[in-house]
Structures are given as structure tokens and as C-alpha cells.
mmCIF file of the N, C-alpha and C atoms, coordinates in Angstrom:
data_MODEL
# 
_entry.id   MODEL 
# 
loop_
_atom_site.group_PDB 
_atom_site.id 
_atom_site.type_symbol 
_atom_site.label_atom_id 
_atom_site.label_alt_id 
_atom_site.label_comp_id 
_atom_site.label_asym_id 
_atom_site.label_entity_id 
_atom_site.label_seq_id 
_atom_site.pdbx_PDB_ins_code 
_atom_site.Cartn_x 
_atom_site.Cartn_y 
_atom_site.Cartn_z 
_atom_site.occupancy 
_atom_site.B_iso_or_equiv 
_atom_site.pdbx_formal_charge 
_atom_site.auth_seq_id 
_atom_site.auth_comp_id 
_atom_site.auth_asym_id 
_atom_site.auth_atom_id 
_atom_site.pdbx_PDB_model_num 
ATOM 1   N N  . UNK A 1 1  ? 0.839   -1.177 0.000   1.00 0.00 ? 1  UNK A N  1 
ATOM 2   C CA . UNK A 1 1  ? 0.000   0.000  0.000   1.00 0.00 ? 1  UNK A CA 1 
ATOM 3   C C  . UNK A 1 1  ? 0.886   1.244  0.000   1.00 0.00 ? 1  UNK A C  1 
ATOM 4   N N  . UNK A 1 2  ? 0.544   2.177  -0.846  1.00 0.00 ? 2  UNK A N  1 
ATOM 5   C CA . UNK A 1 2  ? 1.338   3.401  -0.980  1.00 0.00 ? 2  UNK A CA 1 
ATOM 6   C C  . UNK A 1 2  ? 0.903   4.449  0.042   1.00 0.00 ? 2  UNK A C  1 
ATOM 7   N N  . UNK A 1 3  ? 1.849   5.249  0.451   1.00 0.00 ? 3  UNK A N  1 
ATOM 8   C CA . UNK A 1 3  ? 1.574   6.437  1.249   1.00 0.00 ? 3  UNK A CA 1 
ATOM 9   C C  . UNK A 1 3  ? 1.503   7.598  0.270   1.00 0.00 ? 3  UNK A C  1 
ATOM 10  N N  . UNK A 1 4  ? 0.360   8.261  0.221   1.00 0.00 ? 4  UNK A N  1 
ATOM 11  C CA . UNK A 1 4  ? 0.161   9.369  -0.707  1.00 0.00 ? 4  UNK A CA 1 
ATOM 12  C C  . UNK A 1 4  ? 0.365   10.668 0.041   1.00 0.00 ? 4  UNK A C  1 
ATOM 13  N N  . UNK A 1 5  ? 1.190   11.545 -0.518  1.00 0.00 ? 5  UNK A N  1 
ATOM 14  C CA . UNK A 1 5  ? 1.549   12.783 0.171   1.00 0.00 ? 5  UNK A CA 1 
ATOM 15  C C  . UNK A 1 5  ? 1.271   14.002 -0.693  1.00 0.00 ? 5  UNK A C  1 
ATOM 16  N N  . UNK A 1 6  ? 0.886   15.073 -0.030  1.00 0.00 ? 6  UNK A N  1 
ATOM 17  C CA . UNK A 1 6  ? 0.744   16.372 -0.666  1.00 0.00 ? 6  UNK A CA 1 
ATOM 18  C C  . UNK A 1 6  ? 1.619   17.377 0.058   1.00 0.00 ? 6  UNK A C  1 
ATOM 19  N N  . UNK A 1 7  ? 2.048   18.392 -0.654  1.00 0.00 ? 7  UNK A N  1 
ATOM 20  C CA . UNK A 1 7  ? 2.913   19.427 -0.085  1.00 0.00 ? 7  UNK A CA 1 
ATOM 21  C C  . UNK A 1 7  ? 2.226   20.774 -0.134  1.00 0.00 ? 7  UNK A C  1 
ATOM 22  N N  . UNK A 1 8  ? 2.250   21.471 0.979   1.00 0.00 ? 8  UNK A N  1 
ATOM 23  C CA . UNK A 1 8  ? 1.836   22.868 1.022   1.00 0.00 ? 8  UNK A CA 1 
ATOM 24  C C  . UNK A 1 8  ? 3.126   23.665 1.159   1.00 0.00 ? 8  UNK A C  1 
ATOM 25  N N  . UNK A 1 9  ? 3.480   24.326 0.069   1.00 0.00 ? 9  UNK A N  1 
ATOM 26  C CA . UNK A 1 9  ? 4.773   25.004 -0.035  1.00 0.00 ? 9  UNK A CA 1 
ATOM 27  C C  . UNK A 1 9  ? 5.709   24.157 -0.871  1.00 0.00 ? 9  UNK A C  1 
ATOM 28  N N  . UNK A 1 10 ? 6.226   24.739 -1.942  1.00 0.00 ? 10 UNK A N  1 
ATOM 29  C CA . UNK A 1 10 ? 7.080   23.979 -2.862  1.00 0.00 ? 10 UNK A CA 1 
ATOM 30  C C  . UNK A 1 10 ? 8.403   24.689 -3.116  1.00 0.00 ? 10 UNK A C  1 
ATOM 31  N N  . UNK A 1 11 ? 8.861   25.441 -2.124  1.00 0.00 ? 11 UNK A N  1 
ATOM 32  C CA . UNK A 1 11 ? 10.125  26.165 -2.246  1.00 0.00 ? 11 UNK A CA 1 
ATOM 33  C C  . UNK A 1 11 ? 11.329  25.254 -2.085  1.00 0.00 ? 11 UNK A C  1 
ATOM 34  N N  . UNK A 1 12 ? 12.471  25.853 -1.850  1.00 0.00 ? 12 UNK A N  1 
ATOM 35  C CA . UNK A 1 12 ? 13.738  25.131 -1.816  1.00 0.00 ? 12 UNK A CA 1 
ATOM 36  C C  . UNK A 1 12 ? 13.808  24.008 -0.799  1.00 0.00 ? 12 UNK A C  1 
ATOM 37  N N  . UNK A 1 13 ? 13.383  24.263 0.433   1.00 0.00 ? 13 UNK A N  1 
ATOM 38  C CA . UNK A 1 13 ? 13.433  23.214 1.455   1.00 0.00 ? 13 UNK A CA 1 
ATOM 39  C C  . UNK A 1 13 ? 12.490  22.078 1.085   1.00 0.00 ? 13 UNK A C  1 
ATOM 40  N N  . UNK A 1 14 ? 11.283  22.425 0.642   1.00 0.00 ? 14 UNK A N  1 
ATOM 41  C CA . UNK A 1 14 ? 10.322  21.401 0.233   1.00 0.00 ? 14 UNK A CA 1 
ATOM 42  C C  . UNK A 1 14 ? 10.855  20.585 -0.937  1.00 0.00 ? 14 UNK A C  1 
ATOM 43  N N  . UNK A 1 15 ? 11.553  21.230 -1.867  1.00 0.00 ? 15 UNK A N  1 
ATOM 44  C CA . UNK A 1 15 ? 12.120  20.503 -3.009  1.00 0.00 ? 15 UNK A CA 1 
ATOM 45  C C  . UNK A 1 15 ? 13.065  19.402 -2.540  1.00 0.00 ? 15 UNK A C  1 
ATOM 46  N N  . UNK A 1 16 ? 13.876  19.705 -1.547  1.00 0.00 ? 16 UNK A N  1 
ATOM 47  C CA . UNK A 1 16 ? 14.774  18.692 -1.005  1.00 0.00 ? 16 UNK A CA 1 
ATOM 48  C C  . UNK A 1 16 ? 14.007  17.523 -0.417  1.00 0.00 ? 16 UNK A C  1 
ATOM 49  N N  . UNK A 1 17 ? 12.940  17.823 0.325   1.00 0.00 ? 17 UNK A N  1 
ATOM 50  C CA . UNK A 1 17 ? 12.111  16.751 0.888   1.00 0.00 ? 17 UNK A CA 1 
ATOM 51  C C  . UNK A 1 17 ? 11.462  15.935 -0.229  1.00 0.00 ? 17 UNK A C  1 
ATOM 52  N N  . UNK A 1 18 ? 10.949  16.622 -1.248  1.00 0.00 ? 18 UNK A N  1 
ATOM 53  C CA . UNK A 1 18 ? 10.303  15.924 -2.359  1.00 0.00 ? 18 UNK A CA 1 
ATOM 54  C C  . UNK A 1 18 ? 11.281  15.010 -3.081  1.00 0.00 ? 18 UNK A C  1 
ATOM 55  N N  . UNK A 1 19 ? 12.474  15.513 -3.333  1.00 0.00 ? 19 UNK A N  1 
ATOM 56  C CA . UNK A 1 19 ? 13.484  14.696 -4.019  1.00 0.00 ? 19 UNK A CA 1 
ATOM 57  C C  . UNK A 1 19 ? 13.754  13.408 -3.248  1.00 0.00 ? 19 UNK A C  1 
ATOM 58  N N  . UNK A 1 20 ? 13.927  13.533 -1.937  1.00 0.00 ? 20 UNK A N  1 
ATOM 59  C CA . UNK A 1 20 ? 14.240  12.342 -1.141  1.00 0.00 ? 20 UNK A CA 1 
ATOM 60  C C  . UNK A 1 20 ? 13.036  11.415 -1.004  1.00 0.00 ? 20 UNK A C  1 
ATOM 61  N N  . UNK A 1 21 ? 11.872  11.979 -0.733  1.00 0.00 ? 21 UNK A N  1 
ATOM 62  C CA . UNK A 1 21 ? 10.680  11.147 -0.566  1.00 0.00 ? 21 UNK A CA 1 
ATOM 63  C C  . UNK A 1 21 ? 10.305  10.421 -1.849  1.00 0.00 ? 21 UNK A C  1 
ATOM 64  N N  . UNK A 1 22 ? 10.530  11.047 -2.991  1.00 0.00 ? 22 UNK A N  1 
ATOM 65  C CA . UNK A 1 22 ? 10.168  10.421 -4.269  1.00 0.00 ? 22 UNK A CA 1 
ATOM 66  C C  . UNK A 1 22 ? 10.995  9.175  -4.550  1.00 0.00 ? 22 UNK A C  1 
ATOM 67  N N  . UNK A 1 23 ? 12.090  9.011  -3.856  1.00 0.00 ? 23 UNK A N  1 
ATOM 68  C CA . UNK A 1 23 ? 12.956  7.849  -4.064  1.00 0.00 ? 23 UNK A CA 1 
ATOM 69  C C  . UNK A 1 23 ? 12.609  6.679  -3.148  1.00 0.00 ? 23 UNK A C  1 
ATOM 70  N N  . UNK A 1 24 ? 11.661  6.873  -2.251  1.00 0.00 ? 24 UNK A N  1 
ATOM 71  C CA . UNK A 1 24 ? 11.288  5.826  -1.306  1.00 0.00 ? 24 UNK A CA 1 
ATOM 72  C C  . UNK A 1 24 ? 10.168  4.980  -1.904  1.00 0.00 ? 24 UNK A C  1 
ATOM 73  N N  . UNK A 1 25 ? 10.383  3.677  -1.946  1.00 0.00 ? 25 UNK A N  1 
ATOM 74  C CA . UNK A 1 25 ? 9.373   2.765  -2.466  1.00 0.00 ? 25 UNK A CA 1 
ATOM 75  C C  . UNK A 1 25 ? 8.111   2.875  -1.617  1.00 0.00 ? 25 UNK A C  1 
ATOM 76  N N  . UNK A 1 26 ? 6.973   2.977  -2.284  1.00 0.00 ? 26 UNK A N  1 
ATOM 77  C CA . UNK A 1 26 ? 5.701   3.050  -1.587  1.00 0.00 ? 26 UNK A CA 1 
ATOM 78  C C  . UNK A 1 26 ? 5.250   4.456  -1.242  1.00 0.00 ? 26 UNK A C  1 
ATOM 79  N N  . UNK A 1 27 ? 6.008   5.467  -1.647  1.00 0.00 ? 27 UNK A N  1 
ATOM 80  C CA . UNK A 1 27 ? 5.615   6.860  -1.413  1.00 0.00 ? 27 UNK A CA 1 
ATOM 81  C C  . UNK A 1 27 ? 5.212   7.478  -2.748  1.00 0.00 ? 27 UNK A C  1 
ATOM 82  N N  . UNK A 1 28 ? 4.020   8.063  -2.791  1.00 0.00 ? 28 UNK A N  1 
ATOM 83  C CA . UNK A 1 28 ? 3.537   8.768  -3.981  1.00 0.00 ? 28 UNK A CA 1 
ATOM 84  C C  . UNK A 1 28 ? 3.342   10.236 -3.630  1.00 0.00 ? 28 UNK A C  1 
ATOM 85  N N  . UNK A 1 29 ? 3.935   11.114 -4.400  1.00 0.00 ? 29 UNK A N  1 
ATOM 86  C CA . UNK A 1 29 ? 3.718   12.551 -4.244  1.00 0.00 ? 29 UNK A CA 1 
ATOM 87  C C  . UNK A 1 29 ? 2.589   12.926 -5.194  1.00 0.00 ? 29 UNK A C  1 
ATOM 88  N N  . UNK A 1 30 ? 1.446   13.334 -4.643  1.00 0.00 ? 30 UNK A N  1 
ATOM 89  C CA . UNK A 1 30 ? 0.244   13.457 -5.467  1.00 0.00 ? 30 UNK A CA 1 
ATOM 90  C C  . UNK A 1 30 ? -0.305  14.867 -5.628  1.00 0.00 ? 30 UNK A C  1 
ATOM 91  N N  . UNK A 1 31 ? 0.077   15.792 -4.740  1.00 0.00 ? 31 UNK A N  1 
ATOM 92  C CA . UNK A 1 31 ? -0.440  17.154 -4.889  1.00 0.00 ? 31 UNK A CA 1 
ATOM 93  C C  . UNK A 1 31 ? 0.540   18.163 -4.315  1.00 0.00 ? 31 UNK A C  1 
ATOM 94  N N  . UNK A 1 32 ? 0.508   19.347 -4.923  1.00 0.00 ? 32 UNK A N  1 
ATOM 95  C CA . UNK A 1 32 ? 1.477   20.392 -4.602  1.00 0.00 ? 32 UNK A CA 1 
ATOM 96  C C  . UNK A 1 32 ? 0.757   21.727 -4.579  1.00 0.00 ? 32 UNK A C  1 
ATOM 97  N N  . UNK A 1 33 ? 0.935   22.459 -3.499  1.00 0.00 ? 33 UNK A N  1 
ATOM 98  C CA . UNK A 1 33 ? 0.275   23.750 -3.350  1.00 0.00 ? 33 UNK A CA 1 
ATOM 99  C C  . UNK A 1 33 ? 1.304   24.817 -3.020  1.00 0.00 ? 33 UNK A C  1 
ATOM 100 N N  . UNK A 1 34 ? 1.175   25.950 -3.680  1.00 0.00 ? 34 UNK A N  1 
ATOM 101 C CA . UNK A 1 34 ? 2.043   27.083 -3.404  1.00 0.00 ? 34 UNK A CA 1 
ATOM 102 C C  . UNK A 1 34 ? 1.306   28.348 -3.840  1.00 0.00 ? 34 UNK A C  1 
ATOM 103 N N  . UNK A 1 35 ? 1.540   29.462 -3.152  1.00 0.00 ? 35 UNK A N  1 
ATOM 104 C CA . UNK A 1 35 ? 0.932   30.722 -3.588  1.00 0.00 ? 35 UNK A CA 1 
ATOM 105 C C  . UNK A 1 35 ? 1.439   31.109 -4.972  1.00 0.00 ? 35 UNK A C  1 
ATOM 106 N N  . UNK A 1 36 ? 2.620   30.621 -5.330  1.00 0.00 ? 36 UNK A N  1 
ATOM 107 C CA . UNK A 1 36 ? 3.168   30.790 -6.674  1.00 0.00 ? 36 UNK A CA 1 
ATOM 108 C C  . UNK A 1 36 ? 2.759   29.550 -7.475  1.00 0.00 ? 36 UNK A C  1 
ATOM 109 N N  . UNK A 1 37 ? 1.665   29.666 -8.224  1.00 0.00 ? 37 UNK A N  1 
ATOM 110 C CA . UNK A 1 37 ? 1.120   28.515 -8.940  1.00 0.00 ? 37 UNK A CA 1 
ATOM 111 C C  . UNK A 1 37 ? 2.114   27.927 -9.934  1.00 0.00 ? 37 UNK A C  1 
ATOM 112 N N  . UNK A 1 38 ? 2.948   28.752 -10.546 1.00 0.00 ? 38 UNK A N  1 
ATOM 113 C CA . UNK A 1 38 ? 3.949   28.230 -11.479 1.00 0.00 ? 38 UNK A CA 1 
ATOM 114 C C  . UNK A 1 38 ? 4.915   27.284 -10.771 1.00 0.00 ? 38 UNK A C  1 
ATOM 115 N N  . UNK A 1 39 ? 5.273   27.613 -9.546  1.00 0.00 ? 39 UNK A N  1 
ATOM 116 C CA . UNK A 1 39 ? 6.176   26.748 -8.784  1.00 0.00 ? 39 UNK A CA 1 
ATOM 117 C C  . UNK A 1 39 ? 5.478   25.433 -8.420  1.00 0.00 ? 39 UNK A C  1 
ATOM 118 N N  . UNK A 1 40 ? 4.201   25.500 -8.054  1.00 0.00 ? 40 UNK A N  1 
ATOM 119 C CA . UNK A 1 40 ? 3.434   24.287 -7.771  1.00 0.00 ? 40 UNK A CA 1 
ATOM 120 C C  . UNK A 1 40 ? 3.305   23.436 -9.031  1.00 0.00 ? 40 UNK A C  1 
ATOM 121 N N  . UNK A 1 41 ? 3.079   24.078 -10.164 1.00 0.00 ? 41 UNK A N  1 
ATOM 122 C CA . UNK A 1 41 ? 2.972   23.339 -11.432 1.00 0.00 ? 41 UNK A CA 1 
ATOM 123 C C  . UNK A 1 41 ? 4.290   22.660 -11.796 1.00 0.00 ? 41 UNK A C  1 
ATOM 124 N N  . UNK A 1 42 ? 5.395   23.339 -11.539 1.00 0.00 ? 42 UNK A N  1 
ATOM 125 C CA . UNK A 1 42 ? 6.704   22.745 -11.831 1.00 0.00 ? 42 UNK A CA 1 
ATOM 126 C C  . UNK A 1 42 ? 6.923   21.492 -10.992 1.00 0.00 ? 42 UNK A C  1 
ATOM 127 N N  . UNK A 1 43 ? 6.546   21.531 -9.727  1.00 0.00 ? 43 UNK A N  1 
ATOM 128 C CA . UNK A 1 43 ? 6.685   20.351 -8.866  1.00 0.00 ? 43 UNK A CA 1 
ATOM 129 C C  . UNK A 1 43 ? 5.760   19.236 -9.339  1.00 0.00 ? 43 UNK A C  1 
ATOM 130 N N  . UNK A 1 44 ? 4.531   19.584 -9.710  1.00 0.00 ? 44 UNK A N  1 
ATOM 131 C CA . UNK A 1 44 ? 3.582   18.584 -10.196 1.00 0.00 ? 44 UNK A CA 1 
ATOM 132 C C  . UNK A 1 44 ? 4.089   17.928 -11.473 1.00 0.00 ? 44 UNK A C  1 
ATOM 133 N N  . UNK A 1 45 ? 4.694   18.707 -12.343 1.00 0.00 ? 45 UNK A N  1 
ATOM 134 C CA . UNK A 1 45 ? 5.247   18.154 -13.584 1.00 0.00 ? 45 UNK A CA 1 
ATOM 135 C C  . UNK A 1 45 ? 6.435   17.242 -13.291 1.00 0.00 ? 45 UNK A C  1 
ATOM 136 N N  . UNK A 1 46 ? 7.267   17.632 -12.361 1.00 0.00 ? 46 UNK A N  1 
ATOM 137 C CA . UNK A 1 46 ? 8.465   16.849 -12.035 1.00 0.00 ? 46 UNK A CA 1 
ATOM 138 C C  . UNK A 1 46 ? 8.121   15.526 -11.360 1.00 0.00 ? 46 UNK A C  1 
ATOM 139 N N  . UNK A 1 47 ? 7.153   15.555 -10.433 1.00 0.00 ? 47 UNK A N  1 
ATOM 140 C CA . UNK A 1 47 ? 6.876   14.375 -9.616  1.00 0.00 ? 47 UNK A CA 1 
ATOM 141 C C  . UNK A 1 47 ? 5.556   13.693 -9.947  1.00 0.00 ? 47 UNK A C  1 
ATOM 142 N N  . UNK A 1 48 ? 4.751   14.290 -10.809 1.00 0.00 ? 48 UNK A N  1 
ATOM 143 C CA . UNK A 1 48 ? 3.412   13.770 -11.068 1.00 0.00 ? 48 UNK A CA 1 
ATOM 144 C C  . UNK A 1 48 ? 2.453   14.380 -10.055 1.00 0.00 ? 48 UNK A C  1 
ATOM 145 N N  . UNK A 1 49 ? 1.189   14.367 -10.350 1.00 0.00 ? 49 UNK A N  1 
ATOM 146 C CA . UNK A 1 49 ? 0.235   14.925 -9.405  1.00 0.00 ? 49 UNK A CA 1 
ATOM 147 C C  . UNK A 1 49 ? -0.382  16.214 -9.899  1.00 0.00 ? 49 UNK A C  1 
ATOM 148 N N  . UNK A 1 50 ? -1.103  16.877 -8.998  1.00 0.00 ? 50 UNK A N  1 
ATOM 149 C CA . UNK A 1 50 ? -1.842  18.087 -9.346  1.00 0.00 ? 50 UNK A CA 1 
ATOM 150 C C  . UNK A 1 50 ? -1.269  19.292 -8.627  1.00 0.00 ? 50 UNK A C  1 
ATOM 151 N N  . UNK A 1 51 ? -1.448  20.453 -9.230  1.00 0.00 ? 51 UNK A N  1 
ATOM 152 C CA . UNK A 1 51 ? -0.953  21.713 -8.670  1.00 0.00 ? 51 UNK A CA 1 
ATOM 153 C C  . UNK A 1 51 ? -2.125  22.572 -8.208  1.00 0.00 ? 51 UNK A C  1 
ATOM 154 N N  . UNK A 1 52 ? -1.919  23.262 -7.098  1.00 0.00 ? 52 UNK A N  1 
ATOM 155 C CA . UNK A 1 52 ? -2.928  24.140 -6.512  1.00 0.00 ? 52 UNK A CA 1 
ATOM 156 C C  . UNK A 1 52 ? -2.267  25.410 -6.002  1.00 0.00 ? 52 UNK A C  1 
ATOM 157 N N  . UNK A 1 53 ? -3.061  26.479 -5.930  1.00 0.00 ? 53 UNK A N  1 
ATOM 158 C CA . UNK A 1 53 ? -2.604  27.695 -5.261  1.00 0.00 ? 53 UNK A CA 1 
ATOM 159 C C  . UNK A 1 53 ? -3.402  27.943 -3.981  1.00 0.00 ? 53 UNK A C  1 
ATOM 160 N N  . UNK A 1 54 ? -4.406  27.109 -3.722  1.00 0.00 ? 54 UNK A N  1 
ATOM 161 C CA . UNK A 1 54 ? -5.263  27.230 -2.541  1.00 0.00 ? 54 UNK A CA 1 
ATOM 162 C C  . UNK A 1 54 ? -5.235  25.905 -1.784  1.00 0.00 ? 54 UNK A C  1 
ATOM 163 N N  . UNK A 1 55 ? -4.677  25.912 -0.573  1.00 0.00 ? 55 UNK A N  1 
ATOM 164 C CA . UNK A 1 55 ? -4.524  24.658 0.160   1.00 0.00 ? 55 UNK A CA 1 
ATOM 165 C C  . UNK A 1 55 ? -5.868  24.020 0.509   1.00 0.00 ? 55 UNK A C  1 
ATOM 166 N N  . UNK A 1 56 ? -6.914  24.815 0.728   1.00 0.00 ? 56 UNK A N  1 
ATOM 167 C CA . UNK A 1 56 ? -8.224  24.251 1.054   1.00 0.00 ? 56 UNK A CA 1 
ATOM 168 C C  . UNK A 1 56 ? -8.759  23.435 -0.120  1.00 0.00 ? 56 UNK A C  1 
ATOM 169 N N  . UNK A 1 57 ? -8.585  23.936 -1.329  1.00 0.00 ? 57 UNK A N  1 
ATOM 170 C CA . UNK A 1 57 ? -9.017  23.187 -2.518  1.00 0.00 ? 57 UNK A CA 1 
ATOM 171 C C  . UNK A 1 57 ? -8.184  21.927 -2.688  1.00 0.00 ? 57 UNK A C  1 
ATOM 172 N N  . UNK A 1 58 ? -6.899  22.002 -2.377  1.00 0.00 ? 58 UNK A N  1 
ATOM 173 C CA . UNK A 1 58 ? -6.050  20.816 -2.461  1.00 0.00 ? 58 UNK A CA 1 
ATOM 174 C C  . UNK A 1 58 ? -6.560  19.746 -1.498  1.00 0.00 ? 58 UNK A C  1 
ATOM 175 N N  . UNK A 1 59 ? -6.896  20.137 -0.288  1.00 0.00 ? 59 UNK A N  1 
ATOM 176 C CA . UNK A 1 59 ? -7.351  19.170 0.704   1.00 0.00 ? 59 UNK A CA 1 
ATOM 177 C C  . UNK A 1 59 ? -8.720  18.590 0.359   1.00 0.00 ? 59 UNK A C  1 
ATOM 178 N N  . UNK A 1 60 ? -9.551  19.342 -0.367  1.00 0.00 ? 60 UNK A N  1 
ATOM 179 C CA . UNK A 1 60 ? -10.850 18.839 -0.825  1.00 0.00 ? 60 UNK A CA 1 
ATOM 180 C C  . UNK A 1 60 ? -10.688 17.802 -1.924  1.00 0.00 ? 60 UNK A C  1 
ATOM 181 N N  . UNK A 1 61 ? -9.659  18.009 -2.757  1.00 0.00 ? 61 UNK A N  1 
ATOM 182 C CA . UNK A 1 61 ? -9.587  17.332 -3.983  1.00 0.00 ? 61 UNK A CA 1 
ATOM 183 C C  . UNK A 1 61 ? -8.920  16.111 -4.233  1.00 0.00 ? 61 UNK A C  1 
# 
């Protein structure tokens, strides 16, 4: 069973966490939220998943 994770904040520190977590078997990075939607989209493109600029919508979705 996979652990599905979403990130609120996709800046430099989060990128390091994403890079490491994406290498762990059974971890799926599925959603990314940032006030800078382009940065969230870049993370979603790199790791797969959806991009959001509103964390409440991310948690609904």
C-alpha cells in the first residue's frame, strides 16, 4: 500500500524533501500547493500529481 503525500509550499526546502521522498518505495507525491502557482505546477510536472494555489481546494480534492 502506498503512502500518498501532498505538499503545502514547494520552495527550496520542500524541493529537497520531495526529491528524497520520491525515491522511497511506496511513497507517492500526489499534490502540490504554493501561492506561486507556477512553482506548484513545476513540482507537479516533475513528480506527477496536481498543482494548486489554494490549500483548502487541495485538501478537498
